N, C-alpha and C positions, 0 to 999 in steps of 0.2 A: 502490499497500501506504498501509497506516495505521504510525503511528509513536507512541510516546512519549518524554520526556524522562529516560527516567530512567537517568541518565548514571555509567558506569562506566568508572572514571579508568584508565587504562592501566596495568596490573602491571610492565610489564616495555617499555622500549626496548632497540632495535635500532639503536640510532644512538649510536657511540662519539668521541671526539677524541682523538685520542693526547695530548695536551698531558693529558689525564683518565687516564689509563691505570694502570691501580692493581697490572699483576699481571703486567706485561713491560717489557723493556727492548730497542728494537732499535739496533743502531749498526748501520756503511756501512762497508766500507774496498772501493772500487773495486765491484770485479764482487761481491766477496763482502760476506752480508748476515750479522748473529749476532742471532738474537732468542730474546731468553734470560726464563728462565721466573723471575718471582721472586714468589708468588701471597701479600698479605698476605692474613696472618691474620685480621685482622679485617674482607676486607671483602668478605663474602658478599655477597649481592645481595642475602637476605633472611634476618635474626636468627633463631638458637637452634646455632651452629656454629660454629666457627671452622675455617679455613681447613690446618688444618697440614700441614706440609712436602710444599708446592705440590703437595695437594690442590687440587679445582677444584669451580666449579658453573656455574650456565648464567653469569654474566655476568662470569667469567674466561674460559669459550669466543664473548661475544661479541667482547671484545675480540683473542682471537686472529684471527677472524673477522674483523675488521678492517685485522688487520695483516695478515694474506692477500687481500685486497683494495689493496692501498695496496701490499705490492708488486710486483701484476703491474701497477698504471697508476703507481704516480708514479715508480717507480723501476725503468726496464726498464735499464740496464747493471746489475743486482742478477743475477747467472745460477746462484748458490745459494746457499743458505742451512743456516748451522749453529743447530739447533734445541740447544738444551741449563737447563742449570740453574744461577742463584745460589746455591743450599744445599748446605753443606760435607756431599756425601757418598749424596746425594737428585735424582733427576733429577726425581722423581714419584712421589707416590706413590697418582694416582686418583682419582675422583673421589669426593668428600670422601658416608662413607662419612652421618656426621648428619644430611645433610642430606639425603641417598634415604631414612634412615630415619623419616625429621619428613615427608619432601616426601610427598602423594597423590599419589594412579597416575597424570593428568591430568600433572602436574608431572613427574613421573619420568621419564614420554611424551614430552613435547616434547621436555625436556633433551638426549634419547637420541639420538631422529629430528634435532637444531639440532649436535651432539655429533657426529651421523655423516654430515653434510652438512659444516659443517668438516673433518672428514679426507680426503673426499673431495673436496675443493676446494686441499686441496695436493694430494693425488695426482693433482688437474686439471693443476698448474701444471705440472708433470710432463710431463702425456702432453701437453700443446701444446706443449709444444720453451719452456715461457715459464723460469719454473726448478727447479732441483732440488734436495732437500727431505735433511737428510745431521743425524744424532738424535745428536747428542753424549751420553752419559748417563755423567757422569762421577760417578752413582750410582746406587744401584738405580732400578731404570723396577715400579713395581707396578702390574695392573691399570689402571686407564684410560691411562697415565702408559704403561705398556707398548704400550697403543693408539699412544696417540698416536705413537711410539715409529716402528711399524709401519704409520702413514702416511707416512712418508717413502723415498727411496729404498733410503737407506744409513744402514743402524745401529748407532754403532759404540759398543762399553762402556769401559770403564778393567777392565781384569784385577787391581782389589788385595786381591781371598780375599770380598771381599765383599760389594763387587756382584752385585748377579741382577740377571737380567729376572721374572718373572711373572705370574702372573693368578690371585688366588686367586679371586675370585665365588665361583667352587662350591665347594668348603672349608672358607670364613671364612661365606661369605655367604649359598649356597645362591639365588643367582642366576646369570647368564653375563653375560661381558664384553660391555657392553654397546653398543659401535663399532665389530664388527663384527671383535674381534679373534679371536674362532678361527676365522671364513675366512678372515680374512687368514693366521693361520697356514697353514694346508695349502690355502687357493688363489692364496696371492701370493709367497710365500715357501715353499711344498710341501716344509714340511715334516712327516718321515712318521705317519701321521693311526697309530701305537701310540703314538711318539715324544710328539705333541701331545696323548691324549689324557694318557702321564705327567704331560708339563709342566703341563698345566689342571686338576690333579688334584693335586700340589705346590706348597703354599699358597705355600711359601718360595722355591721359583723353582731360576734355574740359573742360573751364570756362566764367566767364564771360557771354557775352549775346547769343555769341551762343550757352550757355548751358541754356540758356531762350527759345531762336528761338527752340529748338530742345526736348525742356520740359523734359529736365532734370534735372533740379532744378524753382521751381516756383520764385525767385527775386533773382537776385545780385545782392548787397548792396554795396557799398564801403563804406573800410572800418573806418571812420569817423562816419558813419552814421550806422551802421547794429546796435551794441548794443539795440541805440535810436528803431531802427523800428522791429526786431525783441523785443518788448517788447511792440510795437504800436499793432503788429500783433496776442498776446498771449488773449492782453483786448480783443480785436477785434472777436479771437476765444470764448472766453470765454461769450461773451454778444450774440454773434450766439448759441451761445449752451446751452444758459439758457430762451434765447429765445422758444429755441426748445423743450427740457424737461429739466426744474426746478428745480433743488435740493431745499431745501429750504436751505436759510443761516442760517440758527441755526441746520442743520442736524447733528446728534450725528454719525459720525465715528464708526465700528467696528473691534477691535484693533486683529488680530490675531495673537494669542497664539501658541505658541510653540506644535509642531504636536509633541502630546508623541507616545513612539512604545517601544517595549522588541524585539532587537531582536533577536536570536539565531541562529547555526549552519545551523537547515534548515527549517528555516521559519520567520516571525515578525510578535506582534500583536498590532495593535493601539485598538482606544476603535471600532471604528467599521469597522474595517481593518483585518480577520486574514490570514497568505499565511502559509499555510504548504509545504514544501518542500520536494519532491522525486524521489532522484537524479541516480534513477535503471532506471527509465523512465523515465530522465528528461521530469519532469510535475510538477506544483504549482496548490495546488486550492486555491481557493481567492475567502474566504466568506467573505463578506457584508451583516454588520449587519440594518433590518433597526430600525423609532426607536423608544428611551422605553421608553418615552413618548406622551402624546399628544400633538400638538401643542400650542405652546402661542395664549396670548388671541387676541396680538395685536404686530405689527413688532416693536416697540421699545420694545419689552421686548428679540427680535431675537443679541446673538450674536455667538464667534466664536464657544460657548459649543454648538450649536442647531445646531439639522439634518434638515437637509439636509447641511448648511455648511464642519461642522466638519467633515461627512461622504465624502464628496468631493472632500474636502482637504488630508481624508485619503489614499482613493484611489486613486487621482491624484500621489502626495508620490508615494503609492507603485506601480503602471505601469512607474514610474522615474524610482525606483530605480529595480525589476525583468532587462528591459531593458538596464540597462548601468549594473550591476556586476550581473547580471545570465544571462549568453549568451546564454547557453546553457540547459538551462530550456525552452522546444520550446515549449510546449506544456498548457495553466492555461484552469482550471479545473474553470467556472467561478460557484459558489453559492449564492442564499441567504438567510438571515434565521428571521425569526422577525414573525413581524404583519401586512397582507397585508394594514388589514384599517388603520393604520396612519400611513402607509404611502402615500396613497389617501390623506386624511385627512391634509399631511402635503403639498400632490402638489396641493388640492384644499385650504389649504389657502392663502402659495402663489404666484395663478392664482387668487387668489380671490384679492390680494394688491397688481395687475401688476403695478398699479402706482405710485406704493411707489419707491424712488431709489434700496433699500435693497432690497425688491424683484427681478429689474429688476438685478442686479447684482448677487443675491444668484444665479438664474435659467442660468446666460450666464459664469457660472460659473461649473454650472452642464451642459452645452451644450460643453464646451469648456477639462471636462475629460472627456467626453460620446469619444465628437473626437480625443482623445489622444489615446483611448482603440482602435478607430476603425485604426487608422494608426500607432497598433504596431503591430510588423513582429514576429508573434504568432498563433500557431493554436489557438484557441476561443472558448471552446466545451464550452457549459449552462446544469448545472442540472437542471431541477427546482422534486421536490422532499415534501415529508412531512414537514411539516413547513419553506417553502421559502414562501419569501414574494415578485415576480416578478409582481408587481404590478406598472402602471404609470410609478411615472424616475425610480422607481429598475425594470418595465421589458425592459428600452433601454437597460439593461446588457445584457436581452438575445438576443435582436434585434440587437445586435455590435457582438453574438456571428456568425462563420460560419456553428454550429450545435448545434443544442437545444433537447437532451435527454429531455422528463416529461414519469412520470413513472409512469402506469396507474393500477391505485390501493394504495395499502400500501401494507406498511413492516409492520407491527403492525397495534393489530385490536383494538389497544386505539390509533390509527391516525387515524388524514381529509387524504381523500385522498389528492393530489399534484393540486394546480389550480394553473394559473396566470392570472392575469385581467388587460387588457386592460386600462388606465386611458385619462383624458382630455390631461396630459402632453404628451401621446407619437399620439400625434393628431397634431402636430404644432412646442410647443413652444422649443425643443429640435433639431433642424433641425442636420441632417450630412451634410460635408463638400459641397457637391456638391445641399445644397441647400433646399433638401428634407426633412423630417423626415424621420423616419428610416422603418415608414409600411410604408412611401407610397414611397420608392424607395423597398423596398423586392417587393410589386405588381404597380412594375412601368411601365408594360407590361399587368396590369390588376384590370382595375380600377374597375369593377364589384367584386373581389375576395376581395380588400381595400374596399368599400363601404359594403361588410359583415362582414366584420371584425368592419368595423364601431358603427356600425348599434350593435354591441356585445358589445360597450362600459358600464364598470363599472358590466360584469357578470362573476362571479367564474368560469373562464372556467372550463372544466376537460380535460384528455389529449382525446381523443377520438374527445372532440369536440375544443379544440385546434390546434389539427391532421387536420381534417375535413377544418377548414379560414384558412392551412397550415401556420400555428404560428412555429409548432414542427416539429420537421426533425421522431423522432421517438418513442413512446409509448412502452419500452418495459415494460413488468410484475418483479413484486416484485422476480421472480426463475430468471425472464436474465437478469434482472439490470446491476446487477455487468457485470456479463462478457460481453452486449455489452460496458460497457464504457473502461471494459478494454480491453476489444480487441480497439476500437478504439483509446484508447490514445497510446497502444503499435502499433501501425501499425503507428499509425502519427512519432514514435522515430524510429520508421525503414525505414523513407522515407527520397526522400533529401529536406534538409531546407529553400537552394536557389528556388529551384524548388514551396515548398511550399509556401514561401513568396510571390513570382510570381500570382501563383494560387490565392491566399488567395486574394491578393492586388486587384488580376485583378477582380473578383466575387462582391465584397465590398462596390465598387465605381460606380453602376450602373446607370443608365438617365443626368443631363445635367451635361454638364463639366462646371467649375465656376476657378477665377481664385486660388482659393486654393485648389479644388484638380489637378489644369496643373501645380501648382510650388511643389504641391506631388509628384505626377503620375511620371511629366516626370523625375525629380530633383530624382528621387531617379530608376528608369529607366537607367534614362539615366549618371547622376553623379556618381552611384555606381556602375557604370560599369568601367567607368574611370580610377576611382581609381583603380580599379584593374590593368590597361591598363599599358603595359610594358614605354609604347608612358611618362606614367603621373610618376606615383609609380615606376619604377625598376629602377637599382644600375643604369643606367643611362639616368632614364626622369627628365623628365623637373622640377617637385617636389624636386627629389634627387640634381639636376645642381644648384637649383639655386642659387647665390648667391657665385655659388663658379669659376667659369669669362670662366667655359667652357658650350660650348654649350651643349644643351639635344642629344641622339641621336632617331630619330622619325625609329620607320615602317613607313613604306608610304601608304603601302595598308591600301583605305579606305573600308569597310565593313561591 
């Protein structure tokens, strides 16, 4: 494919070092960590607004995502996390309104999606029995600040007649809570729908005993006993988690060393992932490399350089980079390269050590990374060629794809034919947001087909076999391969990208609905639409007029 030399310097880096945090502090006391939000007002990731009252932007959340990951991997001794604020009588004012008002649509959507994924990573820590998060709201939690608290397993609010929790987005800004707040109210905290309706239209919020009675918070504690009670709850949570999923007190954490990559005008190269961009057809070829060595003898030898931990971190960073910094690259061609046997060996190594805390964390990271790929609004096309290693955990990349092409035969006589292999990792350990494996999702209405695929697990499947099992879309031979792929890419580039995003999202998430699918599906459909409407984002809309003293001008038609 053709390329050019037009340089697009990344606007945002998703890599951060704890020594450079501007907005957070983390302290440790045995099994309890305290994460303190102290947002620097002049620390916006873009100019033009101040982050007052612990309001946040993408930069604040990139740091938080890094904290969540480091707590999971670097601090196995931590079993409960207190999330609190350094600001007097303020937990967080939520997403910065000036930032949202000034941002273009793509920036708002990418910000909301990444923030959602960070909140879900906090919830995943508890779901995987790794760490329990407790929101200690020593002051008002408003909008996205309350949504941050909602991601925690327990919410504690100071009871001082002034602190409250609120979701003022609808009455004040003309938009919705952007990180799943409405869904978490009724589905996670089981707030009665009529009370949720009152709460979401009451801009000043609700505090004290009423907040507890409505299930908006778990406890309202007088200020004189607040810190003491929070500490008690954190110790209780740590003890309960230790009983459920003990981590050895002397467990060795894994330091998440900096991700190394080299960026050029039309690509980026990591240890285990390479991206090459063709701007003429608005496509990126993403090649994920398999292991370059066999698995270690024990989990004690695993560190941040070990595949698949290193691969997952590389791929996760690639996804975030392309989403945010390469908006017009609408088609991602997904390739793999390497030894399929080694991929399956690493899978077997992790699953054989399923009781080890670090093995669980590595598998959980793989799960979250592939989920991020699921949630990406790009056309995903997998290419299974000679030398590919679409097997086990890396087969998930093909199962994420909207289409999969597998070469029937070889390009050169000295090559081995392209194959793919279903492994144990494809049969449950890496679920989608709907709670099902990608294979179960693919055949959700055809259990007999799923059973046939499962019966062939461990076999290297040629193109005709994979097609007969329903694992690939097309199987061109070497004569037609280039043309088939070229036509698919050019066709995709000619379509309305908004319509493609809607089509792909509808097709990807079949089967049961969960809290997570509701958050992403409803938020993506409705909040993104609302963000584009003049009532919210127009020159006379609520977002633009907030704080000016002028009332917004609404088109009153409901359609």
